BALOBA-1460 file (C-alpha; in Angstrom, 3 decimals):
// residues 405
<rec num="1" residu="m" x="0.144" y="-0.033" z="0.045"/>
<rec num="2" residu="d" x="1.258" y="3.360" z="-0.971"/>
<rec num="3" residu="f" x="1.968" y="5.692" z="1.863"/>
<rec num="4" residu="e" x="-0.156" y="8.861" z="1.572"/>
<rec num="5" residu="l" x="2.245" y="11.701" z="2.805"/>
<rec num="6" residu="y" x="-0.464" y="14.299" z="3.555"/>
<rec num="7" residu="k" x="-3.200" y="11.894" z="4.867"/>
<rec num="8" residu="s" x="-4.326" y="12.713" z="8.396"/>
<rec num="9" residu="e" x="-3.366" y="9.900" z="10.737"/>
<rec num="10" residu="k" x="-5.380" y="9.076" z="14.012"/>
<rec num="11" residu="k" x="-3.474" y="10.622" z="17.145"/>
<rec num="12" residu="p" x="-3.916" y="9.915" z="20.718"/>
<rec num="13" residu="s" x="-6.001" y="12.010" z="22.983"/>
<rec num="14" residu="i" x="-4.388" y="15.446" z="23.191"/>
<rec num="15" residu="w" x="-5.543" y="15.753" z="26.876"/>
<rec num="16" residu="r" x="-2.932" y="13.237" z="28.055"/>
<rec num="17" residu="f" x="0.114" y="15.215" z="26.508"/>
<rec num="18" residu="e" x="-1.516" y="18.466" z="28.010"/>
<rec num="19" residu="l" x="-1.919" y="16.917" z="31.553"/>
<rec num="20" residu="s" x="1.649" y="15.821" z="31.436"/>
<rec num="21" residu="f" x="2.948" y="19.207" z="30.218"/>
<rec num="22" residu="k" x="0.885" y="21.083" z="32.718"/>
<rec num="23" residu="f" x="2.181" y="18.919" z="35.604"/>
<rec num="24" residu="a" x="5.812" y="19.208" z="34.333"/>
<rec num="25" residu="i" x="5.439" y="22.939" z="34.550"/>
<rec num="26" residu="f" x="3.808" y="23.147" z="38.024"/>
<rec num="27" residu="v" x="6.699" y="20.770" z="39.271"/>
<rec num="28" residu="m" x="9.089" y="22.985" z="37.694"/>
<rec num="29" residu="l" x="7.683" y="26.099" z="39.294"/>
<rec num="30" residu="v" x="7.448" y="24.390" z="42.717"/>
<rec num="31" residu="l" x="11.040" y="23.324" z="42.572"/>
<rec num="32" residu="s" x="12.262" y="26.757" z="41.448"/>
<rec num="33" residu="a" x="10.333" y="28.473" z="44.311"/>
<rec num="34" residu="g" x="11.915" y="25.852" z="46.625"/>
<rec num="35" residu="v" x="15.334" y="26.538" z="45.306"/>
<rec num="36" residu="l" x="14.810" y="30.186" z="45.810"/>
<rec num="37" residu="w" x="13.339" y="29.767" z="49.182"/>
<rec num="38" residu="l" x="16.429" y="27.509" z="50.262"/>
<rec num="39" residu="l" x="18.818" y="30.208" z="48.777"/>
<rec num="40" residu="h" x="17.036" y="32.992" z="50.757"/>
<rec num="41" residu="k" x="17.322" y="31.012" z="53.900"/>
<rec num="42" residu="n" x="20.784" y="30.065" z="53.399"/>
<rec num="43" residu="s" x="21.808" y="33.776" z="52.838"/>
<rec num="44" residu="e" x="19.973" y="34.497" z="56.024"/>
<rec num="45" residu="i" x="21.965" y="31.761" z="57.942"/>
<rec num="46" residu="g" x="25.145" y="32.906" z="56.320"/>
<rec num="47" residu="y" x="24.393" y="36.530" z="57.416"/>
<rec num="48" residu="e" x="23.581" y="35.648" z="60.953"/>
<rec num="49" residu="q" x="26.789" y="33.387" z="61.142"/>
<rec num="50" residu="i" x="28.877" y="36.184" z="59.850"/>
<rec num="51" residu="n" x="27.392" y="38.488" z="62.493"/>
<rec num="52" residu="y" x="27.908" y="36.046" z="65.227"/>
<rec num="53" residu="s" x="31.548" y="35.408" z="64.271"/>
<rec num="54" residu="n" x="32.148" y="39.317" z="64.364"/>
<rec num="55" residu="t" x="30.476" y="39.486" z="67.746"/>
<rec num="56" residu="f" x="32.344" y="36.718" z="69.147"/>
<rec num="57" residu="y" x="35.615" y="38.102" z="67.798"/>
<rec num="58" residu="k" x="34.952" y="41.374" z="69.522"/>
<rec num="59" residu="r" x="34.013" y="39.650" z="72.722"/>
<rec num="60" residu="h" x="36.973" y="37.409" z="72.400"/>
<rec num="61" residu="k" x="39.275" y="40.392" z="72.296"/>
<rec num="62" residu="i" x="37.978" y="41.556" z="75.573"/>
<rec num="63" residu="v" x="36.967" y="38.253" z="77.553"/>
<rec num="64" residu="a" x="39.892" y="36.064" z="78.564"/>
<rec num="65" residu="v" x="40.219" y="32.491" z="77.093"/>
<rec num="66" residu="p" x="39.033" y="30.000" z="79.759"/>
<rec num="67" residu="e" x="42.717" y="28.927" z="80.657"/>
<rec num="68" residu="a" x="43.503" y="32.505" z="81.821"/>
<rec num="69" residu="r" x="40.080" y="33.430" z="83.175"/>
<rec num="70" residu="e" x="40.644" y="32.590" z="86.779"/>
<rec num="71" residu="k" x="43.550" y="35.180" z="87.044"/>
<rec num="72" residu="e" x="42.049" y="37.721" z="84.955"/>
<rec num="73" residu="d" x="38.644" y="37.695" z="86.797"/>
<rec num="74" residu="w" x="40.401" y="38.685" z="89.978"/>
<rec num="75" residu="h" x="39.861" y="42.481" z="90.556"/>
<rec num="76" residu="f" x="40.639" y="44.611" z="93.569"/>
<rec num="77" residu="v" x="37.581" y="46.509" z="94.604"/>
<rec num="78" residu="p" x="38.429" y="49.995" z="96.079"/>
<rec num="79" residu="g" x="36.246" y="51.085" z="98.999"/>
<rec num="80" residu="t" x="35.845" y="54.430" z="100.844"/>
<rec num="81" residu="f" x="38.124" y="55.793" z="103.219"/>
<rec num="82" residu="s" x="38.744" y="58.888" z="105.303"/>
<rec num="83" residu="m" x="41.587" y="61.395" z="105.412"/>
<rec num="84" residu="e" x="41.852" y="60.526" z="109.118"/>
<rec num="85" residu="q" x="42.984" y="57.176" z="108.022"/>
<rec num="86" residu="v" x="45.364" y="58.344" z="105.505"/>
<rec num="87" residu="k" x="46.898" y="60.640" z="108.033"/>
<rec num="88" residu="k" x="47.151" y="58.242" z="111.050"/>
<rec num="89" residu="n" x="47.366" y="54.772" z="109.086"/>
<rec num="90" residu="g" x="49.313" y="55.828" z="106.246"/>
<rec num="91" residu="c" x="52.655" y="53.991" z="105.275"/>
<rec num="92" residu="i" x="55.188" y="54.393" z="102.740"/>
<rec num="93" residu="v" x="55.547" y="51.387" z="100.405"/>
<rec num="94" residu="d" x="57.595" y="52.851" z="97.605"/>
<rec num="95" residu="g" x="57.273" y="50.871" z="94.577"/>
<rec num="96" residu="f" x="55.797" y="47.861" z="96.139"/>
<rec num="97" residu="l" x="53.391" y="47.193" z="93.225"/>
<rec num="98" residu="s" x="56.337" y="47.888" z="90.681"/>
<rec num="99" residu="g" x="58.348" y="45.046" z="92.537"/>
<rec num="100" residu="y" x="60.928" y="47.194" z="94.360"/>
<rec num="101" residu="g" x="62.766" y="45.194" z="97.081"/>
<rec num="102" residu="d" x="62.187" y="42.046" z="95.031"/>
<rec num="103" residu="k" x="60.504" y="40.020" z="97.886"/>
<rec num="104" residu="t" x="57.123" y="40.950" z="97.027"/>
<rec num="105" residu="g" x="55.528" y="38.115" z="98.925"/>
<rec num="106" residu="d" x="57.535" y="38.798" z="102.150"/>
<rec num="107" residu="i" x="56.604" y="42.492" z="101.854"/>
<rec num="108" residu="a" x="52.912" y="41.595" z="101.300"/>
<rec num="109" residu="d" x="52.995" y="39.518" z="104.484"/>
<rec num="110" residu="m" x="54.379" y="42.300" z="106.329"/>
<rec num="111" residu="i" x="51.735" y="44.704" z="105.096"/>
<rec num="112" residu="n" x="49.013" y="42.091" z="105.896"/>
<rec num="113" residu="r" x="50.426" y="42.099" z="109.543"/>
<rec num="114" residu="s" x="50.460" y="45.817" z="109.853"/>
<rec num="115" residu="k" x="47.844" y="48.506" z="110.795"/>
<rec num="116" residu="c" x="48.723" y="50.264" z="107.371"/>
<rec num="117" residu="v" x="45.417" y="51.348" z="105.625"/>
<rec num="118" residu="y" x="46.940" y="53.741" z="103.239"/>
<rec num="119" residu="l" x="49.955" y="52.567" z="101.125"/>
<rec num="120" residu="h" x="51.702" y="55.806" z="99.756"/>
<rec num="121" residu="r" x="53.502" y="55.446" z="96.274"/>
<rec num="122" residu="a" x="52.797" y="51.791" z="95.869"/>
<rec num="123" residu="l" x="52.915" y="52.125" z="92.105"/>
<rec num="124" residu="e" x="55.975" y="53.721" z="90.974"/>
<rec num="125" residu="t" x="56.727" y="55.608" z="87.722"/>
<rec num="126" residu="w" x="60.122" y="56.935" z="88.047"/>
<rec num="127" residu="l" x="62.065" y="56.416" z="84.772"/>
<rec num="128" residu="r" x="59.881" y="53.754" z="83.559"/>
<rec num="129" residu="p" x="55.939" y="53.470" z="82.726"/>
<rec num="130" residu="p" x="53.754" y="51.565" z="85.007"/>
<rec num="131" residu="d" x="53.566" y="47.906" z="84.750"/>
<rec num="132" residu="f" x="49.824" y="47.401" z="85.367"/>
<rec num="133" residu="e" x="49.845" y="43.606" z="84.966"/>
<rec num="134" residu="k" x="52.670" y="43.166" z="87.406"/>
<rec num="135" residu="a" x="50.733" y="45.463" z="89.967"/>
<rec num="136" residu="n" x="47.737" y="43.371" z="89.550"/>
<rec num="137" residu="e" x="49.513" y="40.241" z="90.304"/>
<rec num="138" residu="i" x="51.134" y="41.583" z="93.482"/>
<rec num="139" residu="m" x="47.850" y="43.188" z="94.714"/>
<rec num="140" residu="q" x="46.493" y="39.703" z="94.984"/>
<rec num="141" residu="k" x="49.019" y="39.039" z="97.732"/>
<rec num="142" residu="v" x="47.524" y="41.614" z="100.146"/>
<rec num="143" residu="e" x="44.693" y="40.244" z="101.841"/>
<rec num="144" residu="k" x="44.161" y="42.903" z="104.597"/>
<rec num="145" residu="r" x="41.171" y="45.286" z="104.278"/>
<rec num="146" residu="p" x="40.647" y="48.129" z="104.306"/>
<rec num="147" residu="v" x="43.523" y="49.017" z="101.913"/>
<rec num="148" residu="v" x="44.112" y="52.375" z="99.875"/>
<rec num="149" residu="y" x="46.716" y="52.029" z="97.201"/>
<rec num="150" residu="g" x="48.692" y="55.308" z="95.841"/>
<rec num="151" residu="m" x="50.581" y="56.133" z="92.874"/>
<rec num="152" residu="f" x="53.526" y="58.351" z="92.153"/>
<rec num="153" residu="l" x="53.433" y="60.390" z="89.006"/>
<rec num="154" residu="a" x="57.098" y="61.031" z="88.710"/>
<rec num="155" residu="e" x="58.999" y="64.176" z="87.526"/>
<rec num="156" residu="a" x="61.383" y="61.711" z="85.662"/>
<rec num="157" residu="i" x="60.641" y="60.078" z="82.520"/>
<rec num="158" residu="s" x="63.148" y="57.908" z="80.240"/>
<rec num="159" residu="t" x="62.959" y="58.533" z="76.462"/>
<rec num="160" residu="r" x="64.290" y="55.203" z="75.656"/>
<rec num="161" residu="r" x="61.106" y="53.247" z="77.280"/>
<rec num="162" residu="n" x="57.914" y="52.348" z="75.548"/>
<rec num="163" residu="y" x="54.428" y="52.596" z="76.490"/>
<rec num="164" residu="e" x="51.084" y="51.272" z="74.845"/>
<rec num="165" residu="d" x="47.503" y="51.527" z="76.118"/>
<rec num="166" residu="p" x="45.255" y="48.818" z="74.906"/>
<rec num="167" residu="e" x="42.475" y="51.065" z="74.765"/>
<rec num="168" residu="w" x="44.017" y="53.752" z="72.732"/>
<rec num="169" residu="d" x="45.104" y="53.569" z="68.930"/>
<rec num="170" residu="h" x="47.889" y="56.054" z="70.062"/>
<rec num="171" residu="k" x="51.816" y="55.660" z="70.067"/>
<rec num="172" residu="f" x="53.272" y="57.748" z="72.854"/>
<rec num="173" residu="e" x="56.265" y="59.711" z="72.237"/>
<rec num="174" residu="f" x="58.226" y="60.345" z="75.571"/>
<rec num="175" residu="k" x="60.609" y="62.869" z="73.681"/>
<rec num="176" residu="k" x="57.493" y="65.038" z="73.005"/>
<rec num="177" residu="m" x="56.705" y="65.251" z="77.004"/>
<rec num="178" residu="c" x="60.114" y="66.833" z="77.872"/>
<rec num="179" residu="r" x="60.555" y="70.233" z="79.417"/>
<rec num="180" residu="n" x="62.817" y="72.431" z="77.512"/>
<rec num="181" residu="g" x="64.027" y="69.560" z="75.280"/>
<rec num="182" residu="n" x="66.393" y="68.356" z="78.148"/>
<rec num="183" residu="y" x="66.945" y="64.840" z="77.291"/>
<rec num="184" residu="n" x="69.540" y="63.844" z="79.964"/>
<rec num="185" residu="q" x="68.324" y="65.186" z="83.241"/>
<rec num="186" residu="w" x="68.461" y="62.244" z="85.530"/>
<rec num="187" residu="e" x="70.444" y="59.855" z="83.452"/>
<rec num="188" residu="k" x="71.328" y="59.544" z="79.835"/>
<rec num="189" residu="n" x="67.972" y="59.860" z="77.833"/>
<rec num="190" residu="s" x="65.852" y="60.844" z="80.533"/>
<rec num="191" residu="c" x="64.198" y="64.280" z="81.176"/>
<rec num="192" residu="i" x="61.618" y="66.193" z="83.198"/>
<rec num="193" residu="p" x="58.156" y="65.908" z="81.888"/>
<rec num="194" residu="s" x="56.037" y="69.127" z="81.474"/>
<rec num="195" residu="v" x="52.227" y="69.369" z="82.075"/>
<rec num="196" residu="d" x="52.410" y="72.191" z="79.377"/>
<rec num="197" residu="k" x="53.084" y="69.282" z="76.591"/>
<rec num="198" residu="p" x="50.065" y="67.861" z="75.220"/>
<rec num="199" residu="e" x="51.584" y="64.444" z="75.015"/>
<rec num="200" residu="y" x="52.350" y="64.359" z="78.605"/>
<rec num="201" residu="r" x="48.803" y="65.447" z="79.455"/>
<rec num="202" residu="r" x="47.720" y="62.462" z="77.102"/>
<rec num="203" residu="y" x="50.060" y="59.948" z="78.930"/>
<rec num="204" residu="l" x="48.748" y="61.243" z="82.442"/>
<rec num="205" residu="k" x="45.138" y="60.496" z="81.172"/>
<rec num="206" residu="s" x="46.046" y="57.088" z="80.079"/>
<rec num="207" residu="i" x="47.775" y="56.053" z="83.357"/>
<rec num="208" residu="t" x="45.759" y="57.473" z="85.724"/>
<rec num="209" residu="h" x="42.626" y="56.028" z="84.097"/>
<rec num="210" residu="r" x="44.222" y="52.602" z="83.881"/>
<rec num="211" residu="a" x="45.361" y="53.028" z="87.437"/>
<rec num="212" residu="m" x="41.799" y="53.696" z="88.633"/>
<rec num="213" residu="d" x="40.699" y="50.621" z="86.624"/>
<rec num="214" residu="l" x="43.081" y="48.721" z="88.961"/>
<rec num="215" residu="g" x="41.586" y="50.253" z="91.935"/>
<rec num="216" residu="i" x="44.275" y="52.862" z="92.700"/>
<rec num="217" residu="q" x="42.794" y="55.830" z="94.678"/>
<rec num="218" residu="s" x="45.760" y="58.256" z="95.699"/>
<rec num="219" residu="f" x="47.799" y="60.065" z="93.018"/>
<rec num="220" residu="l" x="50.857" y="62.013" z="93.947"/>
<rec num="221" residu="f" x="52.669" y="64.450" z="91.491"/>
<rec num="222" residu="g" x="56.406" y="64.584" z="92.070"/>
<rec num="223" residu="q" x="58.077" y="68.097" z="92.354"/>
<rec num="224" residu="m" x="55.602" y="70.295" z="90.767"/>
<rec num="225" residu="e" x="58.140" y="73.184" z="90.530"/>
<rec num="226" residu="l" x="59.932" y="70.917" z="87.978"/>
<rec num="227" residu="q" x="56.583" y="69.425" z="86.193"/>
<rec num="228" residu="d" x="54.710" y="72.574" z="86.060"/>
<rec num="229" residu="e" x="56.282" y="75.446" z="83.984"/>
<rec num="230" residu="n" x="53.768" y="77.911" z="85.348"/>
<rec num="231" residu="p" x="52.872" y="76.731" z="88.897"/>
<rec num="232" residu="t" x="50.273" y="79.315" z="89.563"/>
<rec num="233" residu="f" x="46.482" y="78.972" z="89.717"/>
<rec num="234" residu="e" x="46.222" y="81.335" z="86.680"/>
<rec num="235" residu="g" x="48.992" y="79.901" z="84.504"/>
<rec num="236" residu="t" x="49.035" y="76.109" z="85.118"/>
<rec num="237" residu="e" x="47.786" y="73.461" z="82.516"/>
<rec num="238" residu="v" x="47.524" y="71.059" z="85.336"/>
<rec num="239" residu="k" x="43.963" y="72.016" z="85.983"/>
<rec num="240" residu="q" x="42.848" y="70.076" z="82.771"/>
<rec num="241" residu="v" x="44.692" y="66.942" z="84.096"/>
<rec num="242" residu="l" x="43.024" y="67.006" z="87.524"/>
<rec num="243" residu="e" x="39.258" y="67.914" z="86.168"/>
<rec num="244" residu="d" x="39.879" y="64.872" z="83.771"/>
<rec num="245" residu="m" x="40.820" y="62.487" z="86.693"/>
<rec num="246" residu="r" x="38.174" y="63.587" z="88.938"/>
<rec num="247" residu="s" x="35.540" y="63.335" z="86.223"/>
<rec num="248" residu="y" x="36.752" y="59.631" z="85.423"/>
<rec num="249" residu="a" x="36.643" y="58.844" z="89.039"/>
<rec num="250" residu="k" x="33.026" y="60.179" z="89.227"/>
<rec num="251" residu="e" x="32.029" y="57.953" z="86.351"/>
<rec num="252" residu="k" x="33.474" y="54.932" z="88.085"/>
<rec num="253" residu="n" x="31.706" y="56.072" z="91.373"/>
<rec num="254" residu="m" x="35.102" y="55.908" z="93.017"/>
<rec num="255" residu="q" x="36.636" y="57.965" z="95.815"/>
<rec num="256" residu="i" x="40.047" y="59.375" z="94.863"/>
<rec num="257" residu="i" x="42.433" y="61.915" z="96.410"/>
<rec num="258" residu="i" x="45.187" y="63.895" z="94.373"/>
<rec num="259" residu="g" x="48.484" y="65.297" z="95.972"/>
<rec num="260" residu="a" x="51.620" y="67.086" z="94.977"/>
<rec num="261" residu="q" x="55.040" y="67.598" z="95.940"/>
<rec num="262" residu="t" x="54.819" y="71.556" z="96.041"/>
<rec num="263" residu="n" x="57.986" y="72.468" z="97.850"/>
<rec num="264" residu="a" x="58.195" y="76.217" z="98.455"/>
<rec num="265" residu="i" x="55.057" y="77.200" z="96.203"/>
<rec num="266" residu="t" x="52.882" y="79.675" z="98.202"/>
<rec num="267" residu="d" x="50.129" y="80.419" z="95.554"/>
<rec num="268" residu="e" x="47.087" y="79.258" z="97.837"/>
<rec num="269" residu="k" x="44.738" y="78.748" z="94.886"/>
<rec num="270" residu="y" x="47.262" y="76.538" z="93.224"/>
<rec num="271" residu="l" x="47.935" y="74.542" z="96.308"/>
<rec num="272" residu="r" x="44.177" y="74.072" z="97.081"/>
<rec num="273" residu="l" x="43.717" y="72.396" z="93.655"/>
<rec num="274" residu="f" x="45.198" y="69.423" z="95.298"/>
<rec num="275" residu="d" x="43.662" y="67.228" z="98.246"/>
<rec num="276" residu="y" x="47.061" y="67.357" z="100.020"/>
<rec num="277" residu="i" x="50.702" y="68.439" z="99.569"/>
<rec num="278" residu="e" x="53.468" y="66.063" z="100.561"/>
<rec num="279" residu="g" x="57.070" y="66.350" z="101.662"/>
<rec num="280" residu="g" x="59.972" y="65.163" z="103.858"/>
<rec num="281" residu="v" x="60.672" y="66.221" z="107.372"/>
<rec num="282" residu="g" x="64.580" y="66.639" z="107.127"/>
<rec num="283" residu="i" x="65.807" y="64.863" z="110.434"/>
<rec num="284" residu="d" x="69.250" y="65.374" z="111.808"/>
<rec num="285" residu="a" x="71.240" y="62.488" z="113.429"/>
<rec num="286" residu="n" x="69.186" y="62.854" z="116.751"/>
<rec num="287" residu="g" x="65.988" y="62.508" z="114.844"/>
<rec num="288" residu="t" x="65.078" y="66.199" z="115.505"/>
<rec num="289" residu="v" x="63.483" y="68.582" z="112.874"/>
<rec num="290" residu="e" x="63.953" y="72.312" z="112.673"/>
<rec num="291" residu="d" x="61.171" y="74.770" z="113.364"/>
<rec num="292" residu="r" x="61.235" y="77.054" z="110.372"/>
<rec num="293" residu="p" x="59.906" y="77.422" z="106.739"/>
<rec num="294" residu="c" x="62.899" y="75.919" z="104.786"/>
<rec num="295" residu="s" x="65.740" y="73.552" z="105.876"/>
<rec num="296" residu="s" x="68.958" y="75.175" z="106.738"/>
<rec num="297" residu="k" x="70.738" y="72.177" z="104.872"/>
<rec num="298" residu="f" x="70.143" y="73.661" z="101.422"/>
<rec num="299" residu="s" x="71.160" y="76.881" z="99.901"/>
<rec num="300" residu="s" x="67.741" y="77.086" z="98.083"/>
<rec num="301" residu="c" x="64.492" y="76.640" z="100.010"/>
<rec num="302" residu="w" x="63.656" y="73.039" z="100.765"/>
<rec num="303" residu="a" x="60.261" y="73.574" z="102.207"/>
<rec num="304" residu="l" x="59.253" y="72.179" z="105.634"/>
<rec num="305" residu="l" x="55.685" y="71.853" z="104.773"/>
<rec num="306" residu="w" x="54.279" y="71.821" z="108.403"/>
<rec num="307" residu="d" x="55.131" y="75.232" z="108.775"/>
<rec num="308" residu="k" x="52.212" y="77.689" z="108.607"/>
<rec num="309" residu="r" x="53.634" y="79.271" z="105.523"/>
<rec num="310" residu="y" x="52.371" y="76.114" z="103.519"/>
<rec num="311" residu="s" x="49.955" y="74.303" z="105.725"/>
<rec num="312" residu="a" x="47.864" y="77.262" z="106.493"/>
<rec num="313" residu="i" x="46.921" y="77.589" z="102.809"/>
<rec num="314" residu="a" x="46.745" y="73.861" z="101.734"/>
<rec num="315" residu="n" x="43.812" y="71.360" z="102.196"/>
<rec num="316" residu="d" x="46.101" y="68.760" z="103.991"/>
<rec num="317" residu="v" x="49.581" y="67.950" z="104.727"/>
<rec num="318" residu="l" x="51.303" y="64.725" z="104.594"/>
<rec num="319" residu="l" x="54.789" y="64.177" z="105.963"/>
<rec num="320" residu="h" x="57.518" y="61.401" z="105.928"/>
<rec num="321" residu="l" x="61.131" y="60.540" z="106.095"/>
<rec num="322" residu="d" x="62.267" y="61.781" z="102.655"/>
<rec num="323" residu="w" x="64.401" y="59.620" z="100.495"/>
<rec num="324" residu="s" x="66.539" y="60.227" z="97.529"/>
<rec num="325" residu="g" x="68.916" y="57.393" z="97.242"/>
<rec num="326" residu="l" x="71.564" y="59.395" z="98.941"/>
<rec num="327" residu="t" x="73.412" y="58.801" z="102.433"/>
<rec num="328" residu="w" x="72.709" y="61.988" z="103.966"/>
<rec num="329" residu="d" x="68.677" y="61.938" z="103.249"/>
<rec num="330" residu="d" x="66.135" y="61.202" z="105.934"/>
<rec num="331" residu="m" x="65.948" y="57.330" z="105.246"/>
<rec num="332" residu="g" x="69.783" y="57.178" z="105.159"/>
<rec num="333" residu="v" x="70.220" y="59.017" z="108.523"/>
<rec num="334" residu="f" x="67.194" y="56.893" z="109.960"/>
<rec num="335" residu="a" x="68.593" y="53.521" z="108.942"/>
<rec num="336" residu="r" x="72.014" y="54.229" z="110.535"/>
<rec num="337" residu="m" x="70.540" y="54.801" z="114.050"/>
<rec num="338" residu="d" x="70.364" y="52.101" z="116.386"/>
<rec num="339" residu="q" x="66.890" y="50.586" z="116.901"/>
<rec num="340" residu="d" x="66.031" y="52.260" z="120.180"/>
<rec num="341" residu="k" x="66.620" y="55.676" z="118.540"/>
<rec num="342" residu="r" x="64.852" y="54.704" z="115.121"/>
<rec num="343" residu="l" x="61.631" y="53.912" z="117.252"/>
<rec num="344" residu="k" x="61.966" y="56.904" z="119.475"/>
<rec num="345" residu="t" x="62.300" y="59.183" z="116.623"/>
<rec num="346" residu="l" x="59.157" y="57.645" z="114.710"/>
<rec num="347" residu="d" x="57.150" y="57.871" z="117.855"/>
<rec num="348" residu="k" x="58.197" y="61.550" z="118.346"/>
<rec num="349" residu="l" x="57.562" y="62.609" z="114.791"/>
<rec num="350" residu="y" x="54.272" y="60.463" z="114.347"/>
<rec num="351" residu="h" x="52.769" y="62.297" z="117.637"/>
<rec num="352" residu="k" x="54.112" y="65.586" z="116.735"/>
<rec num="353" residu="f" x="52.579" y="65.813" z="113.305"/>
<rec num="354" residu="t" x="49.260" y="63.847" z="113.836"/>
<rec num="355" residu="g" x="48.811" y="66.026" z="116.894"/>
<rec num="356" residu="q" x="48.711" y="69.141" z="114.659"/>
<rec num="357" residu="n" x="46.261" y="67.326" z="112.285"/>
<rec num="358" residu="r" x="48.924" y="66.488" z="109.710"/>
<rec num="359" residu="g" x="49.755" y="63.057" z="108.441"/>
<rec num="360" residu="f" x="53.085" y="61.340" z="109.178"/>
<rec num="361" residu="l" x="53.555" y="58.258" z="107.006"/>
<rec num="362" residu="m" x="55.373" y="55.264" z="108.677"/>
<rec num="363" residu="p" x="58.324" y="53.805" z="106.544"/>
<rec num="364" residu="f" x="57.488" y="50.390" z="105.406"/>
<rec num="365" residu="l" x="59.501" y="50.158" z="102.096"/>
<rec num="366" residu="a" x="61.726" y="52.944" z="101.053"/>
<rec num="367" residu="v" x="64.976" y="53.270" z="99.007"/>
<rec num="368" residu="l" x="68.386" y="53.453" z="100.544"/>
<rec num="369" residu="n" x="71.753" y="54.123" z="99.153"/>
<rec num="370" residu="h" x="73.448" y="50.445" z="99.000"/>
<rec num="371" residu="e" x="76.575" y="51.971" z="100.620"/>
<rec num="372" residu="n" x="74.343" y="53.601" z="103.478"/>
<rec num="373" residu="e" x="75.512" y="51.005" z="106.226"/>
<rec num="374" residu="g" x="73.153" y="50.551" z="109.101"/>
<rec num="375" residu="c" x="70.165" y="48.194" z="108.878"/>
<rec num="376" residu="y" x="68.208" y="47.329" z="105.655"/>
<rec num="377" residu="g" x="65.721" y="45.027" z="104.323"/>
<rec num="378" residu="p" x="65.499" y="42.330" z="101.644"/>
<rec num="379" residu="n" x="68.632" y="44.033" z="100.139"/>
<rec num="380" residu="k" x="71.021" y="47.000" z="100.766"/>
<rec num="381" residu="h" x="68.982" y="49.260" z="98.350"/>
<rec num="382" residu="f" x="65.803" y="49.103" z="100.615"/>
<rec num="383" residu="y" x="64.635" y="49.732" z="104.325"/>
<rec num="384" residu="t" x="61.752" y="47.776" z="105.719"/>
<rec num="385" residu="p" x="60.739" y="47.123" z="109.338"/>
<rec num="386" residu="s" x="60.020" y="43.594" z="108.652"/>
<rec num="387" residu="k" x="60.918" y="41.080" z="111.387"/>
<rec num="388" residu="k" x="62.257" y="38.910" z="108.806"/>
<rec num="389" residu="y" x="65.145" y="41.193" z="108.035"/>
<rec num="390" residu="r" x="67.904" y="43.090" z="109.883"/>
<rec num="391" residu="c" x="65.842" y="46.362" z="111.050"/>
<rec num="392" residu="d" x="63.087" y="44.296" z="113.012"/>
<rec num="393" residu="d" x="60.909" y="47.284" z="113.764"/>
<rec num="394" residu="e" x="57.546" y="46.394" z="112.544"/>
<rec num="395" residu="e" x="56.035" y="45.206" z="115.790"/>
<rec num="396" residu="r" x="56.806" y="48.483" z="117.620"/>
<rec num="397" residu="i" x="55.848" y="50.619" z="114.628"/>
<rec num="398" residu="n" x="52.257" y="48.869" z="114.605"/>
<rec num="399" residu="k" x="51.979" y="49.725" z="118.182"/>
<rec num="400" residu="l" x="52.248" y="53.460" z="117.525"/>
<rec num="401" residu="m" x="49.296" y="53.528" z="114.909"/>
<rec num="402" residu="p" x="45.756" y="53.149" z="116.108"/>
<rec num="403" residu="s" x="43.815" y="50.090" z="115.305"/>
<rec num="404" residu="v" x="41.824" y="50.224" z="112.076"/>
<rec num="405" residu="k" x="37.915" y="50.849" z="112.828"/>
């Protein structure tokens, strides 16, 4: 049979094909919608994961890793105190939180046995920036309470040192802090800093804030006639620094006091910028002090701050046996005395000045010249009254101070 090319052939029902085609289209649409939905959800999940990673990263920079958590979680909690406690239960512990004297465990034990409340100049900055991590470790050894830590803001910086604040994106340049560009004042590559220099004010802001975060509550500026190029109320730049410190303490709801070694400065408004002024007493070999405004040992005025020329125009006065690392300073003279004379000298000075409503700070850690002779503490560079070392004055010194209420 011939095949007719154009003859119509009988076809299967078109509905069968139409149903399959529509179903396929439907399935494709559903699948496409599902894929789009999955892509959308995955993008949301990815975004959330990225955000979580960022959050964790930020937190990770602040929160310690679990292995170090126990140490980093410890934090000294500062409390309230009175100037009466500072004046009657104040003790010199120069550089204790900076590792002075080396035997920090022994010195901490001595402090724990003591009646000291106020630890004057516990954190040092003489020729080196403060080491806050070391200070925090040493503070954990002091168990007695109440305790108030002090910090010394020295008139000596080293231009060879480095300092970084983890909270600041700023490289501190010590040469920019120096007064009159004098870079060899105390030793090679050292100078007197000036509060007139913006870089020094930034440095003070950084270290005082970090010290308050650590729990330090008293700050002493060393020799303001050197650090301040204009030590008058009208001319000084230190007002900015003091205002910032007090503002930060207020933010932290923390009590602080700020003092200064003001020597012969007599501008009353300037002196009253500070909560206290501080200086040495200038004893002779018999443990006596002069009754005059300036010590006769020096050609220029080395101020005796209990004199009314200064004390009458200041908020408070703290006195102590002065030290400079020289054999003829107060601590050198004191350490060469026999024990009976040492204790009689402290008894006389303590009652003389506290009786005048001044503070007298007992020596618990102070610098000595290593050639001083006499008694000393853990090594020849330091005096301590600890019963563990040569001087063994601590029991009788503690009897001179009142019990802590």
